[in-house]
C-alpha positions in Angstrom: 0.0 0.0 0.0 1.3 3.5 -0.9 -0.2 6.6 0.7 0.2 9.9 -1.3 -0.4 12.9 1.0 -2.3 15.9 -0.2 -2.3 19.5 0.9 -6.0 19.9 1.6 -6.5 22.5 4.4 -7.7 20.9 7.6 -10.7 22.0 9.6 -9.5 23.6 12.9 -12.1 21.8 15.1 -14.3 18.7 14.7 -17.2 17.8 17.0 -17.3 14.0 17.2 -20.1 12.2 19.1 -19.8 9.1 21.1 -21.0 6.7 18.4 -18.4 8.0 15.9 -15.7 7.9 18.6 -16.5 4.2 19.3 -16.5 3.4 15.5 -13.1 5.0 15.0 -11.6 3.3 18.1 -13.0 -0.1 16.9 -11.7 0.3 13.3 -8.2 1.4 14.3 -8.1 -0.9 17.4 -7.1 2.1 19.5 -8.8 3.1 22.8 -6.6 6.2 23.3 -7.5 8.1 20.1 -9.4 10.8 21.9 -7.5 10.9 25.1 -7.1 14.5 26.4 -9.6 16.0 23.9 -12.0 18.7 25.0 -15.2 17.1 26.3 -18.7 18.4 25.5 -21.7 17.6 27.6 -24.4 19.8 26.2 -25.5 21.9 23.1 -27.1 25.2 23.5 -29.2 26.0 20.4 -31.1 29.1 19.3 -32.5 28.1 15.9 -35.3 29.5 13.8 -36.6 33.0 12.9 -39.1 35.0 14.9 -42.4 34.7 13.2 -41.5 31.6 11.3 -44.2 29.0 11.3 -41.6 26.2 11.5 -40.1 27.7 14.6 -42.4 28.7 17.4 -39.6 29.1 20.0 -36.4 30.5 18.7 -35.1 31.1 22.2 -32.0 29.1 23.4 -32.6 25.5 24.2 -30.1 23.4 26.2 -29.9 19.7 25.3 -27.5 17.0 26.6 -24.8 16.0 24.1 -21.8 13.8 24.6 -18.9 14.5 22.3 -15.3 15.7 22.0 -13.8 18.6 20.1 -10.5 17.9 18.3 -8.6 19.6 15.5 -8.8 17.6 12.2 -5.0 17.6 11.8 -4.6 16.3 15.4 -7.0 13.4 14.6 -5.2 12.6 11.4 -1.8 12.6 13.2 -3.2 10.2 15.9 -4.5 7.8 13.2 -1.6 8.0 10.8 -0.1 4.6 10.2 3.6 4.0 10.9 5.9 4.0 7.9 6.2 0.2 8.1 2.4 -0.1 7.9 1.9 2.4 5.1 4.3 1.2 2.5 4.6 -2.1 0.8 3.7 -3.6 -2.5 1.9 -1.2 -4.9 -1.8 -1.8 -4.9 -3.8 -2.3 -8.1 -6.6 -0.1 -6.7 -6.8 3.7 -6.3 -8.7 5.1 -3.4 -9.3 8.8 -3.9 -9.8 10.5 -0.5 -9.1 14.2 -1.2 -9.6 16.8 -3.8 -8.7 17.8 -6.5 -10.9 15.2 -8.2 -9.8 13.1 -11.2 -10.5 14.8 -14.5 -13.4 12.6 -15.5 -15.3 13.1 -12.2 -17.9 15.9 -11.8 -18.4 17.8 -8.6 -22.1 18.2 -7.9 -22.8 20.7 -5.2 -26.1 22.0 -3.8 -25.7 25.4 -2.2 -23.3 28.3 -2.2 -22.7 28.9 1.6 -19.1 29.1 2.9 -17.9 28.7 6.4 -15.2 30.9 7.9 -13.2 29.7 10.9 -11.9 32.1 13.5 -10.1 31.5 16.8 -11.9 33.3 19.6 -11.3 34.0 23.3 -14.2 33.1 25.5 -15.5 35.1 28.3 -14.7 33.9 31.8 -18.3 32.8 32.6 -18.8 30.9 29.3 -19.4 27.1 29.8 -16.4 25.2 28.5 -18.4 22.0 28.2 -21.0 23.4 25.8 -21.1 24.0 22.1 -23.3 26.9 20.8 -25.4 27.0 17.6 -27.4 30.0 16.5 -29.3 30.9 13.3 -29.4 34.5 12.0 -31.2 36.3 9.2 -28.5 35.5 6.7 -26.5 32.6 8.1 -25.6 30.8 11.3 -22.9 30.6 14.0 -21.3 27.5 15.6 -19.1 28.0 18.6 -16.8 25.2 19.8 -14.6 25.3 22.9 -11.1 23.8 22.8 -8.3 23.0 25.2 -6.2 26.0 24.2 -8.6 28.2 22.3 -12.2 28.2 21.1 -13.3 28.2 17.4 -16.1 30.0 15.8 -17.6 28.9 12.5 -19.5 31.6 10.7 -21.6 30.4 7.8 -23.1 32.9 5.3 -20.9 35.9 6.1 -17.8 37.1 8.0 -17.7 36.6 11.7 -17.9 40.3 12.6 -21.0 40.8 10.4 -22.9 37.8 11.8 -21.8 38.5 15.4 -23.2 42.0 15.2 -26.7 40.4 14.9 -26.1 37.6 17.4 -28.5 37.2 20.3 -26.6 34.4 22.0 -23.2 33.3 20.6 -21.8 36.8 20.7 -22.4 37.1 24.4 -20.0 34.2 25.0 -17.0 35.7 23.2 -14.4 38.2 24.5 -12.4 38.7 21.3 -12.2 37.3 17.8 -9.0 36.7 15.8 -8.7 37.2 12.1 -10.2 34.5 9.9 -7.9 31.4 9.9 -9.4 30.0 6.7 -12.7 29.1 5.0 -14.2 26.0 3.4 -17.4 25.1 1.5 -20.3 24.5 3.9 -22.7 23.2 1.2 -23.3 19.5 0.6 -21.5 18.1 -2.5 -21.0 14.7 -4.0 -18.7 13.3 -6.8 -20.2 11.8 -9.9 -19.2 9.0 -10.6 -18.1 7.6 -7.2 -16.2 4.6 -8.5 -15.3 2.6 -11.6 -12.6 0.8 -13.6 -9.3 2.5 -14.3 -9.4 5.2 -17.0 -6.2 5.9 -18.8 -2.9 6.7 -17.0 -4.6 8.7 -14.3 -6.5 5.9 -12.6 -5.1 2.7 -13.9 -5.1 -0.7 -12.3 -8.1 -2.8 -11.3 -10.3 0.2 -10.5 -10.9 3.2 -8.2 -13.3 4.4 -5.5 -13.8 7.8 -3.9 -14.0 8.1 -0.1 -14.1 10.9 2.4 -14.2 14.5 1.2 -13.4 13.2 -2.4 -16.7 11.3 -2.4 -19.1 13.5 -0.4 -18.9 16.6 1.9 -21.6 17.4 4.4 -23.0 20.7 5.8 -21.4 21.0 9.3 -24.9 21.8 10.7 -25.6 18.1 10.8 -22.2 16.8 11.8 -21.1 13.2 11.3 -18.8 14.0 8.4 -16.0 12.1 10.1 -18.2 9.1 10.9 -19.5 9.0 7.4 -16.0 9.0 6.0 -15.1 6.0 8.2 -18.1 4.1 7.1 -17.3 4.9 3.4 -13.8 3.5 3.9 -15.1 0.3 5.5 -17.5 -0.2 2.6 -14.8 0.6 -0.1 -12.4 -1.9 1.4 -15.2 -4.5 1.6 -16.1 -3.9 -2.1 -12.5 -4.3 -3.2 -12.2 -7.6 -1.3 -15.6 -8.8 -2.6 -14.5 -8.1 -6.2 -11.2 -9.9 -5.7 -13.2 -12.9 -4.4 -16.0 -12.9 -7.0 -14.2 -11.5 -10.1 -14.6 -14.8 -11.8 -18.4 -14.6 -11.2 -18.6 -11.2 -13.0 -20.0 -9.3 -10.0 -17.7 -6.3 -10.3 -20.4 -4.0 -11.8 -23.0 -5.1 -9.3 -20.6 -4.3 -6.4 -19.8 -0.9 -7.9 -23.6 -0.2 -8.1 -24.0 -1.3 -4.5 -21.2 1.1 -3.4 -22.6 4.0 -5.4 -26.2 3.4 -4.2 -25.2 3.2 -0.5 -23.4 6.5 -0.8 -26.2 8.2 -2.7 -28.7 7.0 -0.1 -26.5 8.4 2.7 -26.2 11.7 0.8 -30.0 11.9 0.3 -30.5 11.3 4.0 -28.1 14.1 4.8 -29.8 16.6 2.4 -33.2 15.8 4.0 -31.8 16.5 7.4 -30.3 19.7 6.3 -33.6 20.7 4.8 -35.3 20.3 8.2 -32.9 22.8 9.7 -33.0 25.3 6.8 -36.7 25.2 6.5 -37.1 26.4 10.1 -35.6 29.8 9.2 -37.1 32.5 7.0 -35.4 35.1 4.8 -33.9 35.3 1.3 -30.6 33.7 2.3 -32.3 30.7 3.8 -34.8 30.4 0.9 -32.0 30.4 -1.7 -30.1 27.7 0.1 -33.3 25.7 0.7 -34.0 25.7 -3.1 -30.5 24.2 -3.7 -31.1 21.5 -1.2 -34.4 20.6 -2.9 -32.5 20.4 -6.2 -30.1 18.0 -4.6 -32.9 15.9 -3.1 -34.5 15.7 -6.6 -31.2 14.8 -8.2 -30.5 12.0 -5.7 -34.0 10.5 -6.1 -33.6 10.6 -9.8 -30.3 8.8 -9.6 -31.7 6.2 -7.2 -34.8 5.6 -9.3 -37.0 5.0 -6.2 -36.5 3.3 -2.9 -33.0 1.8 -3.1 -32.6 -2.0 -3.0 -29.4 -3.4 -1.8 -28.1 -6.8 -3.0 -25.3 -6.9 -0.3 -24.9 -6.2 3.3 -21.9 -5.7 5.6 -21.2 -8.3 8.2 -18.2 -7.0 10.1 -15.8 -5.7 7.5 -17.0 -8.1 4.7 -19.9 -7.9 2.2 -22.2 -10.8 1.8 -25.1 -11.2 -0.6 -28.6 -10.5 0.6 -30.9 -13.5 0.2 -33.7 -12.7 -2.2 
């Protein structure tokens, strides 16, 4: 196996729930991955627009939440395999995990919103075990505490512009540093997601997209890291299944299964995003909601109805579903 590192900017803070923590620890057989990370025990949410029929109570609501906050680069470093594990015989498969995408792959995105990340200093009385989420007229704010500094994601506009209209998050912040970077906050998916090698760029037995090269989620719903792990499990299972069943001509069927599973997960994500965005009123929200609806319609068209799966995962292996 050969790992080719990319220069994709890393997200300064990830919020990872208990289920995803357990999945990562199980897959990597490591129980110390999140040792020392900032712990979160509650979410404080002010979501919706005054007067919106979908949101009768836009006042802050506190709900229990068990998670950790960890910088993406820190998590990558903790999970990075040793050199002896990472290099060996060259594989005949290509797993694309980061952008830029191969030339023949199209990026389908549904929205235009961008998130800016800024380091912030919290006020002394701000709860360090809480994350804060607030919707505004033209975007939303997500405040995450950290061990050394806290991070603010501002979606829809610069931090200073959104904080000027904040009714909750701004009250937790003492000062804001200049923006450290920005990244797309709209859902996007690659098309196609897998296939046989094409030319010199993706030769060998075939290729599959995983992680941010396959799909990217809106951070309002979280679970991007967990979904990336599940994609990797499925991709490795598909490759092993093809190796075992190549003589039976099941390569295309397994590719279809991989694509259908990812499309179904993306559709579920779009529907969840729609629930949040429909709760807010205003031109900005309406425009992003229209793009989400376009994505939902596109996914349903690609799936052609309720998806039917011919395989299922048992552990890390795929097995046919009895008909």
